[in-house]
C-alpha positions as CSV (number, residue, x, y, z in Angstrom):
1,M,107.6,100.5,126.1
2,N,105.2,99.8,129.0
3,F,106.2,98.5,132.4
4,D,105.6,94.8,131.6
5,E,107.8,94.9,128.5
6,L,110.5,96.7,130.5
7,K,110.4,94.1,133.2
8,K,110.6,91.3,130.7
9,S,113.7,92.9,129.1
10,W,115.4,93.2,132.5
11,Q,114.7,89.5,133.1
12,E,116.2,88.5,129.8
13,Q,119.4,90.4,130.4
14,P,122.2,88.2,131.8
15,T,123.0,88.8,135.5
16,D,126.5,88.8,137.0
17,E,125.9,85.3,138.2
18,D,125.1,84.2,134.6
19,L,128.2,85.8,133.3
20,Q,130.4,84.1,135.9
21,N,128.9,80.7,135.2
22,P,127.6,80.3,131.6
23,N,126.2,76.9,132.4
24,L,123.9,78.3,135.1
25,K,121.0,78.4,132.7
26,Y,121.4,74.6,132.1
27,Y,121.4,74.0,135.8
28,K,118.2,75.9,136.2
29,E,116.6,74.1,133.3
30,V,117.5,70.7,134.8
31,G,116.1,72.0,138.1
32,N,112.8,72.7,136.3
33,I,112.9,69.2,134.8
34,M,113.4,67.7,138.2
35,G,110.5,69.7,139.5
36,K,108.2,68.1,136.9
37,L,109.7,64.7,137.7
38,R,109.1,65.1,141.4
39,K,105.4,65.8,140.7
40,N,105.1,62.6,138.6
41,I,106.8,60.5,141.3
42,K,104.5,61.9,144.0
43,R,101.4,61.5,141.7
44,E,102.3,57.9,140.9
45,F,103.1,57.1,144.6
46,I,99.7,58.4,145.7
47,S,98.0,56.3,143.0
48,W,100.0,53.2,144.2
49,V,98.9,53.8,147.8
50,V,95.2,54.0,146.7
51,C,95.6,50.9,144.6
52,M,97.3,48.9,147.3
53,G,94.7,50.0,149.8
54,F,92.0,48.7,147.6
55,L,93.8,45.4,147.0
56,F,94.2,44.9,150.8
57,L,90.4,45.3,151.2
58,V,89.5,42.9,148.3
59,P,89.3,39.7,150.4
60,I,86.7,41.2,152.8
61,L,84.4,42.5,150.0
62,P,81.4,40.1,149.6
63,M,81.6,40.1,145.8
64,Y,85.1,38.4,145.8
65,K,84.5,35.7,148.5
66,I,88.3,35.1,149.1
67,E,88.6,32.9,152.2
68,G,90.9,30.3,153.8
69,Y,94.1,29.4,152.1
70,A,93.2,31.6,149.2
71,A,93.1,34.6,151.4
72,F,96.5,33.7,153.0
73,A,98.1,33.3,149.5
74,Y,96.5,36.6,148.4
75,Y,98.0,38.6,151.3
76,F,101.3,36.8,150.9
77,F,101.5,38.0,147.3
78,I,100.3,41.5,148.2
79,V,103.1,41.8,150.8
80,Q,105.7,40.7,148.2
81,I,104.4,43.2,145.7
82,S,104.4,46.0,148.3
83,L,108.0,45.3,149.4
84,S,109.2,45.1,145.7
85,S,107.4,48.4,144.9
86,L,108.9,50.2,147.9
87,L,112.4,49.2,146.7
88,Y,112.2,51.4,143.6
89,Y,110.1,54.2,145.3
90,R,112.8,54.5,147.9
91,R,115.4,55.2,145.2
92,F,113.1,57.7,143.5
93,F,112.4,59.5,146.8
94,Y,116.1,59.6,147.5
95,L,116.6,61.4,144.1
96,V,113.7,63.8,144.9
97,K,115.2,64.7,148.2
98,S,118.7,65.2,146.9
99,T,117.7,67.5,144.0
100,K,115.5,70.0,145.9
101,K,118.4,72.5,146.2
102,I,119.7,74.0,143.0
103,E,123.2,74.1,144.5
104,L,123.3,70.3,144.2
105,L,122.8,70.6,140.4
106,A,125.3,73.4,139.9
107,S,128.1,71.4,138.4
108,K,128.6,69.1,135.4
109,E,129.7,66.3,137.7
110,H,126.5,66.5,139.8
111,L,124.3,66.6,136.6
112,L,126.1,63.6,135.2
113,K,125.7,61.7,138.5
114,L,122.0,62.7,138.5
115,Y,121.6,61.4,135.0
116,Y,123.0,58.0,135.7
117,D,121.2,57.8,139.1
118,L,117.9,58.4,137.2
119,K,118.7,55.8,134.6
120,Y,119.5,53.3,137.3
121,A,116.3,54.2,139.2
122,V,114.2,53.7,136.0
123,E,115.9,50.3,135.3
124,T,115.1,49.3,138.9
125,Y,111.5,50.3,138.3
126,R,111.3,48.3,135.1
127,I,113.0,45.2,136.6
128,A,110.8,45.3,139.7
129,A,107.7,45.6,137.6
130,Y,108.6,42.6,135.5
131,V,109.6,40.5,138.6
132,M,106.2,41.2,140.1
133,I,104.3,39.8,137.0
134,P,104.0,36.2,138.4
135,Q,102.7,37.5,141.7
136,A,100.3,39.8,139.9
137,L,99.0,36.9,137.8
138,F,98.3,34.8,140.9
139,L,96.5,37.8,142.5
140,Y,94.4,38.1,139.3
141,L,93.7,34.4,139.4
142,I,92.6,34.5,143.0
143,M,90.3,37.5,142.4
144,I,88.5,36.1,139.4
145,A,88.3,32.6,140.8
146,Q,86.5,33.9,144.0
147,N,85.5,30.8,146.0
148,K,86.8,28.4,143.3
149,T,90.5,29.3,143.9
150,T,91.4,26.0,145.6
151,V,89.7,24.0,142.8
152,W,91.5,26.1,140.1
153,F,94.9,25.7,141.7
154,D,94.3,22.0,142.0
155,R,93.5,21.8,138.3
156,L,96.7,23.7,137.5
157,Y,98.7,21.5,139.8
158,H,97.5,18.4,138.0
159,F,98.2,20.1,134.6
160,K,98.4,16.9,132.5
161,E,95.2,15.4,133.8
162,T,93.3,18.7,133.5
163,F,94.5,19.2,129.9
164,Q,93.2,15.8,129.0
165,Q,89.9,16.2,130.7
166,E,89.3,20.0,130.4
167,P,91.5,21.4,127.6
168,N,89.4,24.5,127.3
169,F,90.2,25.5,130.9
170,I,94.0,25.2,130.3
171,V,93.8,27.1,126.9
172,W,91.8,29.8,128.6
173,M,94.3,30.1,131.4
174,I,97.3,30.3,129.1
175,L,95.6,32.9,126.8
176,S,94.6,35.0,129.9
177,A,98.2,34.8,131.2
178,I,99.7,35.9,127.8
179,V,97.2,38.8,127.4
180,S,97.9,39.9,131.0
181,I,101.6,39.8,130.6
182,V,101.4,41.8,127.3
183,L,99.2,44.4,129.0
184,V,101.4,44.7,132.1
185,V,104.6,45.1,130.0
186,G,102.9,47.5,127.6
187,L,101.5,49.7,130.4
188,T,104.9,49.6,132.3
189,E,106.8,50.8,129.2
190,I,104.2,53.5,128.5
191,M,104.4,54.8,132.1
192,I,108.2,54.7,132.1
193,R,108.3,56.7,128.8
194,C,105.7,59.2,129.8
195,Y,106.6,59.7,133.5
196,Y,110.4,59.2,133.5
197,S,112.3,58.4,130.3
198,R,111.5,61.7,128.5
199,Y,112.9,63.7,131.4
200,I,116.1,61.6,131.3
201,V,116.4,62.4,127.6
202,E,115.9,66.1,128.3
203,I,118.7,66.0,131.0
204,K,121.0,64.2,128.5
205,E,120.3,66.9,126.0
206,K,121.3,69.6,128.5
207,L,124.5,67.7,129.2
208,D,125.3,67.5,125.5
209,Q,124.6,71.2,125.1
210,M,127.0,72.0,127.9
211,E,129.7,69.9,126.3
212,T,129.4,71.6,122.9
213,E,129.6,75.1,124.4
């Protein structure tokens, strides 16, 4: 047996701490899961900052030509989206900060609280994303309309008259809204499943294993 194999066998042997607390391995495993979750939260937050930075610059880019009332409405919706996003990121960062120390995870009660806090944070994330859909649709409309934003809003405001005179415009707007909503909901659910839900499931599995032992 070489040194590496001997070292591995030492690491696999239970320590006095493991013998005193048989659930310690589950606490460590949950700590590792939270480490992965922290990386995902930070990665998503950085992506969000970059995205919001770009959106704040959009009105001053020559290719979009967003001016006047359209620019005011654009920034109004951007601020709303930013505040709604910070709501759930605040909760996520609270969880990140509270789980950096393994001692905070070293009991079933703390793990159970962590599990439900995570579920609540993810539901807050989902609800905030869905609540922001109307604002996101208006932003999308302003961006693609460019200097025709006022005209388009006027057409939508006089929906009945526009539908009689330009039905294709109304049909196009409705189909675009439906496709956009489906895409946003689909992407939101995929992100939640890949970034957060699977880790919640893993933590639940560890809790169930602790209950059966």
